[in-house]
N, C-alpha and C positions, 0 to 999 in steps of 0.2 A: 651700514654694511652688516652690522650684527643682526638686524631684522631680516636681511636677505638670506644670511646663513641659516637663521632659525627657520625661515619659511622653506628653504630648500631641504632642510633636515626633516621638517614636518611632512613635506610632500613625498620624500623618500620613504618615510615610515608608513605613510598612507598607502603607497604602492606595495610595500611588503605585506601589510595586513590585508589589503584588497586581494592580493594574489592568494593568500591563505584562505580567504573567504570563498573565492571562486573555486579553488581546488577542493575544499571540503564540501561545497555545494555540489560540485560535479560528481563527487564520490558518494553522495547521498548521506553524508555524516551530519545529520541535522543539528545535533546539540553542539558539535564542534563548530559548525558554521555559525550558529547563534552566538557562540562565544566570540568569534572573530568579528561578527556584526557589532556586538556591544563595544569591542575594542575600537572599531572604526568610528562608531558614533561618538565615543569619548574623545577620540583623536581630533575630530573636526568640530567639537562643541564650541570652540572659541575662534573659529576661523571661517568667516562668511564665504570666502572663495571656495574652500574645500567642502563646506556644507552644500553649496550649489552643485559642486562636482559629485558629491556623494548622492544627492537626490537624483541627479541625472543618471548616474551609473548603477546605483543600487537601490533606489526607492522602490521599484517594483519587486525586486528580490526580497527586500526587507519585509514587505507586507506579506509575501507568500510564505516566507520562513516562519513568521509569527502565527499565521493562520494554521500552518502545518503543525507547529508546536502545540497549539490548542487541541487539534485533532489527535495527535499522538499521545498527549498526556491523558486525554479522556480514554483512549484505548488502553493505555498502560494500567490505568486504575481498574478497568474491567478485567484485564488479563490477570492482575495480581490478587484481586479480592473476590472471594466466593461467598461472602457473608450474606449478600442480598440475592443470591442465585439459588434456585431449587433444582436439585438433582432429579432428572426425570428418567434417565436411562443409563445403565452401565453394562456394556457388552463388548467382548473381544478387546478389552483394554482401553476402550474409549468411553469417557464420561461425557454425557450431554446434560446441560443445565438450561433452565429458562428463567426469565425474569419479566414480571409485569412492568409496563411502562405507563406513565401518566399521560404521555403525549399521543399514544397510539394503542389500539387494542391488540396489535400484533406483538407477540412476545419477542424479546431479544433472546438469542440463542448463544450458548457458549459450549464449545467442545474442547476436550483436552485428552491427549494421548501421546504415546511414543510411536514414532515412525522409524522403522528399521531401514533407513536410507540416508545417504549424505544430505546435509542441509541444502547444498546447491541443487540437488535433484528436485527438492520441494520448491525451491525458488524458481526453477525452470518450469515446473508445472503451473505456477502462478503467472509467470512472465510470458510464456509462449501462448498467446491468445488463440492462435489458429489450431492448437492442439487441445483446447478445452473440451472438445467432444469426447476425448479419451477418458475423462474422469468426472465431468459434471453430470448429474443425474437427469437433467432436463433434456428433451429432444431438441437439440440445437439445430436450427435451420441456417444460422449465420453466426459467425463469431470471428471478428477481425479487429485489428488495431486501426484506430483512426489517426493518431499522431503520437509522437513522443518527443520529449525535450532532453531527457537523459536516459540511460539504460533502464532505469527503474522508475520512470515518471511518464505516464502515458494515459491515453484514453482508448477505450475499446467499445465496440458495439456488439451486442448479443441479441439474437432473436430466436425464440423457441416456439415449437408447436404445442398446442393444447388439444385436449380431446374435444371433439365436436359435441355440442354446438358452441363451445367456448372459443372466443377469438384468441389468436396467437398473442404472445407477450414479447415485448422488447425492452431494452434498457441501454442507456449510454452510461458507461462507467468511467470514473477517473480514479487512478491509483498511483501511489508513490511508495517507494521503499526507503527505509531508514536503517543505516548501519549503526547499531547500538552495542556492538561487540565489546567495545572498551568500557562503556558505561554500565551495561547489565548483561553482557554475554549473550546477546540475542540480535537477530535481524527482525525488523517489524515491517509489515506491508499494510498500508491503509487503503481501503477500497470503498467507494460510495458512488451514488448517482452524480453525474457530472453537473456542475453549475456553470453558468456563462463566464463567471470570473476565473474559472480554472483554465480557460483557453488562453495560452500565451499570445501576446500581441505580435510577436515576431516570427510566427510560423511562416514557412515558405508560401508564396502565392499559390493558390489552387488547392491548398490542404483542406481536406474534408474535416471540418471542426466538430460537426455534430450530424445527427441523422433525424429527419422529421419522422413522426410516427406514420408508418404505412397504413393504407386502408385495411380495415378489419383487424387491427392490432390495438392492444392496450399497453401503455407504457407502465411497467412496474417501477418500483422505487426501492433503492437500497439506501436506507437512511444512514447506516453506519456498518462498516465491516472491517475486519482486520485479522492478520495472521501474526502470531508471535512464535518465532522459530529459535529454539535454544539448542545449539549443537552440543551433544553429550559425548560422542566419540566421532571418529571419522565416518562411521556408517550408521549412526543413530542420532535422532533429534527429537526433543520434546516440542510438540506443536499445540498451540492454543489458537482457536478460531472463535471470533465473536462476530455476530451479525444481527442486524434488524432489517429485514427485507419484506416488503409488502407486494405480493403478486397482483393486488387489486382485483380480488375475486369477491366482489361485494355481495354476491348471491349466496355465498357460503356462510353459515353461522361461524362466528369468530372462534368458538371453542373447537369446532371441527377443523377450521383452517389452521389454528395453532397446533393441533395434534398432528396434522399433515406436515407442518413446518418442522416439528420436532423430529419426525421420522426421516424426512428428506435430508435434513441437516446431518443426522447421524450417518445416513447412507453416503452422503457426499464425502464425509471425512474418511470413511472406509475406502471409497474409490480413490481418493487422493493418496491414501497410504499405499494402496495396491499399485497404483501407477508409479509413484515415486520409488518404490522398491524394485519394480520391474525396469522402468526407466529406459526402455529400448529406444523409443523415439526421442525422449528427452536427453538421453546421454549423447545421442547423435547431434542434437542441437547444441548442447554444451560444448562438445568438441568442435563444432563448426563455427562457434561464435566466441573465440577466445577473447575478443575485445570486450565482451560483456562478462563472461563467466570466469575467466582465468584470474582476474583480480579478486573476484569474490571468493573463489576457492583459496587463494593465497591468504586473504584476510582471515578466513575461517580457520585455516591451518595454523596461522600465527596465534590465533586465540586459543586453539586447543593445546598447542605446545606450551603456551604460557600457564596452563593449568597443571602441567606435569610437575 
């Protein structure tokens, strides 16, 4: 009888922690979710029945959370540390840095500046894929969402025109947002080229999971990318962007390609800042999608109030 009571109590605690894990995962609170994941693993450590249940219910999520943890921690190190970065341009309040990489001749780029706009406006600029043409510097021919599993976890397809005789470029991107307001007063968005393992196994039938490279196109590669948004006031935000993207222009000398990358990155930051401040279309989207943005605005407001 005692064993039965103990097992019932263990199952009840499993249910409570599992609910917290699902809730924090759904709100893109990565490190809170990882904490609940560790609690759940400790809870089932000595119970084979619950271990099987955990593997069935949360095995895939556990792998995804740990993979995202590695990516986010790598980005956070780049956001925080300027020691191995070289300042290449400072203009209009935006600093642009570059860094040589051992794995690729393409420089990594980092930009830092203040955007005089609410943080949610910047998040909307990043999240609303069909409005990318309003601030991205490339001549986008196509920009659309492929699929999403949470409000800030999705895949997108971008295709851009190039000057003749260069073929057009395209890319399939995977991105996810992380709420780190409690941990470090910031929201972080990670973006990179999509991998097969990023595609969730339980998408609805018929979902377009990827796009094959069209004729006379070359697939670009985004090895790493991320946005670090730290709300300063209700209408201002520190923004740091890191990226390493290869447009696959093999015919260009790498020194020239890197120089172009530096300039384009700086221009993209300026365009993002301009659009987030104006935010006409994006404010309309924010207001039209309270199921996405109202909760984010509330969390940002709570964070800002906690600093008073």
